C-alpha angles and dihedrals in degrees: 000000000000124000130226130196115211124186130168111216105191090314097322110109119219115199137172132170139192137165091251132042093236090057092044091055087048096050090043091056092053093052092045092050091051089051094047093242121143117209128158121239088254091051088050095049089048088062097050120105138177115263135174111289115228086213095064101041121076090231121088119258090256092057096042090051097040108134094228092054091047092050094046094049095049091046092052089055089067089079090069116095131183114281095028130136106222136197109221109208132201134257144066096287097041090051088067089051086055090047093052091049090055094049092052090050089050093050094044094248090119129035138185096013117154124191139200114203127217099210143018091257092055093044095054092044093051093046090051090050089051097245107154109241133203131182120259090252088062092070133068088193144338132244092219140347122210113202139158132233138219087213133357134194115230090203102046137040093247132110137175112233136173106081085127092045094239096105096117093058091038093056090049093052095039092051091055093059125095086218134025117205116188116208112203147121136262094254093072100056121113138160111232106021113250107166119122108267113231113224119193111213139169110273092242091052099054098103093045089049091051090051091052092049089053092050087054090055098258136123112237123203122184106226115237127207118253104221100029141051119266133013130339113256122209123227087261092054099256131125127238125239112189111212121205114198097158113223110008112211099166102047094165091056093043090054091048089053097048092049088060095057109119110252093012115147100181143338129220098237109111102193124192089348103110119093099176141358123216110192134174123226135185088269103040137289135324136190138212123193128200 
């Protein structure tokens, strides 16, 4: 994971980040020299912390490091209290929530927190941050889950997820939680939801699934991998069909239809599951409660 240097110089924050600690120290030294601040290498290293790596998240570096996503994720972590079992979701904003939980554990602000990750990316980030992890089978339930969204509805407790192809495990973990908190930003809100819905299906049913989606009035698109030939495969060995229905006025009905597709494992509509949304804006952070 990436590393970030943070230093408060009389109210002015000096920051620098890189993919390795050595580079972070070098970049921090440049920023400090420009500001006329003298710190030893040990003092610089003491102020370096783990942050989400743009190289390991599907979003671009600009999106991962976007201030509004960072603020939204860090604010969402405030729902976690000592002794909680927490679902750790997937996405660029949720990654900042995971980072903030790790920082709190390291500082002693939080104790006895256990996590269950919804993806390999979240698992690796949490492990590097020192968050104790247990497999989903180790929990009967969770106190809270923090997860992201590809699109969220400010008027209804629904979101579309699955841009990272982890929505099957995300839905499992999120459904186990007493409370689901979505960490996101204001650019992803929409009423009604209109984002293409990811549908994970058995590879051999991909053509049948696409035919069913067309009969429902949607436009299906088999998702292809970015750095290999052929389709993208999920961690469970399925392929993803992204289903564009335009504006979805009947979310419950659409979710029921997608669940009936032959060979479908899970769809990316999370219906009536969201308890609160914490979202970053250009000016700060806002909340929506359901």
